[in-house]
C-alpha positions in Angstrom: 0.0 0.0 0.0 1.5 3.4 -0.9 2.6 5.6 2.0 0.5 8.7 2.7 2.0 11.8 1.1 2.4 13.4 4.6 4.9 10.7 5.5 7.2 11.0 2.5 9.0 14.0 3.7 10.2 14.5 7.3 13.1 15.8 9.3 14.1 12.5 10.9 17.5 10.9 10.0 17.2 7.8 7.9 19.3 4.8 8.8 22.3 4.6 6.4 22.8 1.5 4.3 25.3 -1.0 5.8 28.7 -0.5 4.4 32.2 -2.0 4.4 34.6 0.4 6.0 37.9 0.0 4.2 39.8 3.0 5.5 39.1 6.5 6.8 36.9 8.2 4.1 36.6 5.0 2.1 33.4 2.8 2.5 31.6 0.6 0.2 27.8 0.2 0.4 26.8 -3.4 0.8 24.2 -5.1 -1.4 25.4 -3.0 -4.3 27.7 -3.4 -7.3 30.9 -1.2 -7.4 33.2 -0.7 -10.4 37.0 -1.1 -10.0 39.0 0.0 -13.0 42.6 0.9 -14.0 45.8 -1.2 -14.5 45.8 -2.3 -10.9 42.1 -3.1 -10.6 42.8 -6.7 -9.5 45.1 -5.4 -6.7 42.4 -3.0 -5.6 39.9 -5.9 -5.4 42.3 -7.7 -3.1 42.9 -4.6 -1.0 39.2 -4.3 -0.4 38.7 -8.1 0.1 41.4 -8.0 2.8 38.9 -6.0 4.9 36.3 -8.8 4.7 35.9 -12.3 5.9 34.6 -15.4 4.1 34.8 -16.9 0.6 35.2 -14.9 -2.6 33.7 -15.9 -5.9 36.0 -14.7 -8.7 34.4 -14.9 -12.1 36.6 -14.6 -15.2 36.5 -15.2 -18.9 38.4 -18.2 -20.1 39.7 -16.4 -23.2 41.8 -13.9 -21.1 45.2 -15.6 -20.5 46.3 -13.7 -17.4 44.8 -14.5 -14.0 45.6 -14.1 -10.3 48.7 -15.8 -9.0 48.0 -17.3 -5.5 51.6 -16.3 -4.5 50.8 -12.7 -5.1 47.3 -12.9 -3.5 48.8 -14.1 -0.2 50.1 -10.6 0.6 46.5 -9.5 0.9 44.3 -12.5 1.5 44.4 -16.2 2.1 44.2 -17.7 -1.5 42.1 -20.5 0.0 39.2 -18.0 0.2 39.0 -17.8 -3.6 36.4 -19.8 -5.6 37.0 -19.6 -9.4 34.2 -19.5 -12.0 35.6 -19.7 -15.5 33.1 -18.7 -18.1 33.4 -19.7 -21.7 30.8 -17.3 -23.1 30.7 -13.6 -22.5 27.0 -13.6 -21.6 27.7 -16.0 -18.7 29.9 -13.5 -16.8 27.2 -11.2 -15.5 24.6 -14.0 -15.3 26.9 -15.9 -13.0 27.5 -12.8 -10.9 23.8 -12.0 -10.7 22.9 -15.5 -9.5 25.7 -15.5 -6.9 24.5 -12.2 -5.5 20.9 -13.3 -5.4 21.8 -16.4 -3.4 23.4 -14.4 -0.6 25.6 -17.4 0.0 28.9 -15.6 -0.6 29.9 -12.2 0.9 32.0 -11.0 -2.1 31.5 -11.6 -5.8 34.0 -10.3 -8.3 33.7 -10.4 -12.1 36.3 -9.5 -14.7 34.7 -7.9 -17.8 36.3 -7.0 -21.1 34.4 -3.8 -21.2 32.0 -1.8 -19.0 28.4 -3.1 -18.9 25.3 -1.0 -19.8 22.7 0.2 -17.3 20.2 -2.6 -17.4 22.5 -5.5 -16.3 24.0 -3.3 -13.6 20.5 -2.6 -12.2 19.8 -6.3 -12.2 23.0 -6.8 -10.1 21.8 -4.3 -7.6 18.4 -6.0 -7.3 20.0 -9.4 -7.0 22.3 -8.2 -4.2 19.3 -6.7 -2.3 17.5 -10.0 -2.7 20.5 -11.9 -1.4 20.8 -9.6 1.6 17.1 -10.2 2.5 17.0 -14.0 1.9 20.6 -15.2 2.1 23.3 -15.8 4.6 25.3 -12.6 3.8 24.7 -9.0 2.7 26.7 -9.5 -0.5 29.1 -7.0 -2.2 29.8 -7.0 -5.9 32.9 -5.8 -7.7 32.9 -5.2 -11.5 36.4 -5.1 -12.8 36.8 -3.2 -16.1 39.8 -2.1 -18.1 41.1 1.5 -18.5 39.0 4.2 -17.0 35.9 2.0 -16.7 32.5 3.6 -17.3 29.9 1.1 -16.2 26.5 2.8 -16.1 24.4 2.8 -12.8 27.1 1.5 -10.5 27.1 2.5 -6.8 30.7 3.8 -7.0 33.7 3.8 -9.3 37.3 3.4 -8.1 40.5 3.6 -10.2 43.9 2.3 -9.0 47.3 2.8 -10.8 50.7 1.8 -9.6 53.2 4.5 -8.6 56.0 2.4 -7.1 59.2 4.2 -6.2 62.3 2.1 -5.8 61.6 -0.6 -3.2 58.4 1.2 -1.9 55.1 0.0 -3.2 52.7 2.8 -3.8 49.5 3.3 -5.7 47.4 6.2 -6.8 43.7 5.6 -5.8 40.9 7.7 -7.2 37.2 7.7 -6.2 35.8 8.8 -9.5 32.1 8.4 -8.7 30.0 7.7 -5.6 26.4 8.3 -4.7 27.2 9.8 -1.3 30.8 11.0 -1.5 32.8 13.5 -3.6 35.5 12.6 -6.0 38.9 12.3 -4.3 42.5 11.0 -4.8 44.9 9.4 -2.4 48.5 8.0 -2.5 48.2 4.5 -1.0 50.9 2.4 0.7 50.6 -1.0 2.4 51.1 -1.0 6.2 51.4 -3.9 8.6 48.9 -6.7 8.2 47.8 -5.3 4.9 46.4 -2.1 6.4 46.0 0.7 3.8 47.9 3.9 4.6 46.3 6.8 2.7 47.9 10.2 2.1 47.1 13.2 -0.1 48.8 12.6 -3.5 51.8 14.6 -4.4 51.2 17.5 -6.8 52.5 16.9 -10.3 
């Protein structure tokens, strides 16, 4: 039944959506799909996954030769958390992600895409994740990994990561390029003890 018009607008604070707090000023709304792009997008997915517990479903196309190396993953997460879904057809990538989010059986679902998806399938991912949160074991989070600068329509947020290593120091440039409830922002990121992310203002060019 529709709510009366008098109740649609009020001065009370609404409860915020549950979110994964990654670092100060960085949070990811749960039960939504977020886009991770840039050359180091897989590293960014592992950085964020390190702040979560439980299994990770990683969906990838079989025609792309490169894939995560467990020896590299161990710096961020236990590789035993990863469950691989190798898709032969392009249309199976987002379908698999949608079904996994809808089940609510896995807290984090990651998909590697050859190009940014259009609006309709992204909306379906949001709806599937909301269903999973209501009916499943977890409130799931979805990561869409896209090359270059990304550009998926309708995503909850878009993050870009690029390596900026200097000598023996590992460093990355992280950009929040789009978010529904936060402004665009840039950080210089280094890895602290236990995989903790250390964020600083990026150096001026």
